[in-house]
N, C-alpha and C positions, 0 to 999 in steps of 0.2 A: 539548568544542559535542556539544550532544545532534543527535542523526537522527531526521526525521521520511522515510518513504516513505510514497511517496500512488499509494496503487494505483489507474486509472479505468481503461477502455477509452476514452473520452471525448477526444480530443487537445482539446477546446474547453474543457474539465471542467481539465483536467491545466493547459493554461496563465492561466487564469483564475485556477485556485487558485495558480500559481506567480507570477503578476501583483500577485494582492492578498498576499501575502506579503512580497515587493515593499518596496510601497507601503507597510504595514504596520510597516517594519522588525523583523521576528520574531528571536528569539533560537536560534533552532534552522538544520543542513542539510536543506533540503529536497532530496530525493532525488526522482524520478518513473521511474513504473514504469510503461507503455498497456499495460495487462492483464494477464492471471495467468501469463500464459508467464513473463512479462518479469520480473514480482513473483517470481515462481519462482528463477529463471536468478539473481537480487540477492540472493534472500537466501541461496540457494544457497552464489552466491558460482564460481561458473560462468560461463569465458566471459570476456568483456568485465567482467564485474563482479566477478571473481579478488581482483582488488589491494582487497583491505581498507583502507588508504590513504586510497584514491580512495571505495572507496565502502564504507564502515561499516556491519555489519549496522545496525538501527535501533535504537531507544530507543523510537519507535510506531508504528503502523503505520494510518493510517488508509485504510480499502475499504472500496470502493463497491459495494454484494452485486450489483447487472444487471448479470453481463458474460458472454460469451456463452459464450466458452470452460471455464469455469471458474466459479460465481458466487460470491459474499462469503461463503458457507455453505462451500462447500467450499475456499476459499482458506485460511479459518478453520480450517479444521478440520487440514490440508497441514499450515500453521503448527504447530496444535498437536502433530504430532506431529515434528516436526522439531526436535532436540534443543537445537540452536546457537539455535533462536528460536519455541524454545514459550512460553517464557518474557516472549517480548513484549506490551505493553501495544499491542491492538487495537479501536479503534472500525470500524463499519459504520454506513455510512449510503447512505440509498436516495433516490429520491423515488417509490419504489409507495406505494400506499396499497393494496395487494395484504395485505387483513387477515394472510391465511399468512404471511407474510414484518415485516410488524409484531409479529405474537404471535410471531414465531420469533425 
């Protein structure tokens, strides 16, 4: 089964997305990361994320752009520089209407 990692700093967005996946009966395993620090720990397989049978590397990452610690662009750059996940498909999203973010 494929694994999707959803990275967002909003507990409400994480909750709503996970519930939507349940209602939709998606055919992937959804893993949640509450912000960039948790995402990096998950992707690195450290601490509670060390067991890859329980926390497999994702096949796809859905990544929020607007986060306080590291924004989505910084997380994407981090992903692209780490060999184990550098080739993982990533989609960035945001509710931002800032032209700079949209163009980037």
